C-alpha positions in Angstrom: 79.4 91.9 68.7 81.7 92.3 71.8 80.2 90.7 74.9 80.0 93.9 76.9 79.2 96.1 74.0 82.3 98.1 74.6 82.5 99.6 71.0 78.9 100.5 71.1 79.2 102.2 74.5 82.3 104.1 73.3 80.6 105.4 70.2 77.5 106.4 72.3 79.4 108.3 74.9 81.9 109.8 72.4 79.0 111.2 70.3 77.2 112.5 73.3 80.3 114.1 74.9 81.2 115.8 71.6 77.7 117.3 71.3 77.7 118.8 74.8 80.0 121.7 74.4 79.6 123.9 77.5 81.7 126.9 78.2 84.5 126.6 80.9 82.9 129.2 83.1 79.7 127.1 83.4 81.8 124.0 84.3 83.4 126.0 87.0 80.1 127.3 88.4 78.6 123.8 88.3 81.7 122.5 90.2 81.7 119.8 87.7 85.0 118.2 88.8 83.7 117.8 92.3 80.4 116.4 91.0 82.3 113.9 88.9 84.4 112.8 91.8 81.4 112.2 94.0 79.6 110.3 91.3 82.7 108.2 90.6 83.0 107.4 94.3 79.5 105.9 94.2 80.2 103.7 91.1 80.6 100.0 92.0 82.7 99.2 89.0 85.9 100.7 87.5 84.4 101.2 84.1 81.5 103.0 85.8 84.0 105.2 87.6 85.5 106.1 84.2 82.1 107.0 82.8 81.3 109.1 85.9 84.5 111.0 85.5 83.6 111.7 81.9 80.1 113.1 82.7 79.4 116.3 80.9 76.5 118.7 81.1 74.1 118.8 78.2 72.2 121.6 76.6 69.8 119.1 75.0 66.6 119.2 77.0 65.4 115.8 75.8 68.7 114.2 76.7 68.6 115.7 80.2 65.0 114.5 80.6 65.9 111.0 79.5 68.9 110.9 81.8 66.8 112.1 84.7 64.1 109.5 83.9 66.8 106.8 83.8 68.1 108.0 87.2 64.6 107.8 88.6 64.2 104.3 87.2 67.5 103.2 88.8 66.3 104.5 92.1 63.0 102.6 91.6 64.8 99.4 90.9 66.8 99.9 94.1 63.5 100.4 96.1 62.2 97.2 94.5 65.1 95.4 95.9 67.1 94.9 92.7 70.7 94.6 93.8 73.4 96.8 92.2 75.9 95.0 89.9 78.4 94.1 92.7 81.3 91.7 92.4 82.4 92.5 88.8 86.0 93.1 88.0 87.7 95.4 85.6 88.7 92.9 83.0 89.4 95.3 80.2 93.2 94.7 80.3 92.7 90.9 80.4 90.3 91.1 77.5 92.7 93.2 75.4 95.5 90.7 76.2 93.4 87.7 75.3 92.4 89.5 72.0 96.1 89.8 71.2 96.5 86.0 71.8 98.1 86.2 75.3 97.5 83.5 77.8 95.6 84.6 80.9 96.5 83.3 84.4 93.8 81.5 86.4 93.1 84.7 88.5 92.4 86.7 85.4 90.1 83.9 84.1 88.3 83.8 87.4 87.8 87.6 87.3 86.4 87.2 83.8 84.0 84.5 84.8 82.7 86.4 87.8 82.3 89.5 85.6 80.4 87.5 83.0 78.1 86.1 85.7 77.4 89.6 87.1 76.7 90.9 83.6 74.2 88.1 83.0 72.6 88.8 86.4 72.3 92.5 85.5 70.7 91.7 82.2 68.2 89.3 83.7 67.3 91.8 86.5 66.7 94.6 84.0 64.6 92.4 81.7 62.6 91.2 84.7 61.6 94.8 85.5 60.9 96.0 82.0 57.5 97.4 83.1 59.0 99.2 86.1 62.1 100.5 84.3 61.7 100.4 80.6 64.6 102.8 79.9 67.0 100.8 82.1 65.7 97.5 80.6 66.6 99.0 77.2 70.2 98.9 78.3 70.0 95.1 78.7 70.3 95.0 74.9 73.9 96.1 75.2 74.7 92.9 77.1 75.2 90.1 74.6 73.9 87.1 76.6 74.8 84.5 73.9 78.4 85.7 73.7 78.7 85.7 77.5 77.2 82.2 77.8 79.7 81.0 75.2 82.4 82.4 77.4 80.9 81.3 80.7 80.5 77.6 79.9 84.1 76.7 79.2 85.4 78.9 82.1 82.9 77.5 84.6 83.9 73.9 83.6 87.6 74.7 83.8 88.1 76.8 87.0 88.0 75.4 90.5 86.9 78.7 92.1 90.0 78.6 94.3 92.4 80.2 91.8 93.3 77.1 89.9 92.5 75.2 86.7 90.8 71.8 86.9 92.3 68.8 85.3 89.4 68.9 82.9 90.3 72.3 81.6 90.4 72.5 77.8 93.9 72.8 76.3 93.1 76.4 75.3 92.5 77.3 78.9 95.3 75.1 80.4 
């Protein structure tokens, strides 16, 4: 499983977008491009911005009700003081490069480490509020904590948090 569940997320959104066919006139009346732009501007993370720009109306009443319920849960979490996932970086290009066997520079490795830490914090926050926000907590399952911890450990032991590698860095990271 990929640490951030990227393939699962892509399949989920691709299937949902494909099933939401709405005529162009309705999209125009809804001012959907403006709605997407405003939603993307509120996203704290580049991948969230991408998802916001891909939002499509749905004709499925159950799906609309579920999405509205998730939105209400997210607002409830904010009222309870749960911080939004701030500080994460868009590491998709670095992840693709690493997957191809390319070496990442220390700045990329630091961005990956910070993003891993944010993902683990988000997962913990969602699971801590399963009673307050069960739908949102269900999304925590998309975050593979074991894979992230396996990535976090070596990175945390190898980076000095000032943009450099420690002398104790593993040969794979150095």
